[in-house]
Each structure stands twice: as structure tokens, then as C-alpha cells.
C-alpha positions as CSV (number, residue, x, y, z in Angstrom):
1,M,0.0,0.0,0.0
2,D,1.6,3.1,-1.2
3,L,0.3,6.3,0.5
4,N,1.5,8.5,-2.6
5,S,-0.6,6.4,-5.1
6,M,-3.9,6.7,-2.9
7,S,-6.7,9.1,-3.7
8,I,-8.0,11.6,-1.0
9,T,-11.1,9.6,-0.6
10,E,-9.1,6.4,0.0
11,L,-6.7,8.2,2.5
12,R,-9.8,9.7,4.5
13,E,-11.2,6.1,4.7
14,L,-7.9,4.9,6.0
15,R,-7.7,7.8,8.4
16,T,-11.2,6.8,9.7
17,R,-10.1,3.2,10.1
18,V,-7.1,4.1,11.9
19,N,-8.9,6.4,14.5
20,I,-11.5,3.6,15.1
21,M,-8.6,1.3,15.8
22,I,-7.0,3.7,18.2
23,D,-10.4,4.2,20.0
24,A,-11.1,0.6,20.4
25,K,-7.8,-0.1,21.8
26,G,-8.0,2.6,24.3
27,M,-11.2,1.5,25.6
28,M,-9.9,-2.1,25.9
29,N,-7.2,-0.6,28.2
30,S,-9.8,1.4,30.3
31,T,-11.7,-1.6,31.1
32,K,-8.7,-3.3,32.5
33,L,-7.0,-0.7,34.4
34,M,-7.7,0.0,38.1
35,I,-6.2,2.7,40.4
36,G,-3.1,1.4,41.8
37,D,-2.1,-0.9,39.1
38,G,1.3,-1.0,37.5
39,V,1.7,-0.1,33.8
40,M,4.2,1.0,31.4
41,V,4.0,3.9,29.0
42,D,4.8,3.6,25.4
43,H,6.9,6.9,25.3
44,K,10.6,7.5,25.0
45,K,10.7,9.5,28.5
46,L,9.1,6.8,30.5
47,S,10.4,3.7,28.5
48,G,11.5,0.8,30.8
49,Q,9.6,2.3,33.9
50,V,6.8,0.9,35.7
51,C,4.3,3.6,36.6
52,K,1.4,3.5,39.1
53,V,-2.1,4.5,38.1
54,V,-3.3,7.5,40.2
55,K,-6.5,8.6,38.3
56,I,-8.6,7.2,35.1
57,N,-10.4,9.7,33.3
58,R,-12.4,9.3,30.1
59,T,-9.6,9.5,27.6
60,K,-6.5,9.9,29.8
61,V,-4.8,8.1,32.6
62,V,-2.8,10.0,35.3
63,V,0.3,7.9,36.2
64,D,2.9,8.4,38.6
65,S,6.7,7.9,37.6
66,R,9.4,7.8,39.9
67,T,11.6,10.1,37.9
68,I,8.9,12.5,36.3
69,G,6.2,12.6,38.9
70,K,2.5,12.6,38.0
71,V,2.0,12.7,34.1
72,S,-1.4,12.6,32.1
73,V,-1.1,10.0,29.4
74,P,-3.6,9.0,26.6
75,M,-5.0,5.6,27.2
76,S,-3.8,4.4,23.8
77,M,0.0,4.8,25.3
78,I,-0.9,2.6,28.4
79,V,0.8,-0.9,28.4
80,P,-0.8,-3.0,31.1
81,I,1.7,-5.3,32.9
């Protein structure tokens, strides 16, 4: 699939499908998470660190990391342990 050869309509459809998939994965994470759980965050600043869930919002999760402190992170970046 070469993005340069796709039409505008095909690109919009692809973007819609990608957004639906991201939302679905985020919702799957939110149902599994509980306050106090240990999670990892898919981000370079928090790579390899286990963070603790402090608060769960509708679209974001507040995690407490040892190095940075409390950080608000999108659910799609949360990796349950």
C-alpha cells in the first residue's frame, strides 16, 4: 500500500479506520485498568519504567512515575503489565 498513489477518498477512509482502531484499543485498556495498577507507558521519556495508575479519566490516565512525577497520558499509550 503506497500512500502516495492513494486518492484523497481512500486516504480519508484509511484515517477513519485507524482512528476507530486507536479508540477501540484505548477502550480495551480502560476496562482493564484500576487505580493502583502498575503499567508501562509507550513513550521515550518513560521507557522501561513501571508507573502507578493514580486516576482514570475518560480519555487519559494519570500515572505516577519515579523520575517525572505525575503525568497525564492518553489511554492508547498505556501498556498493562
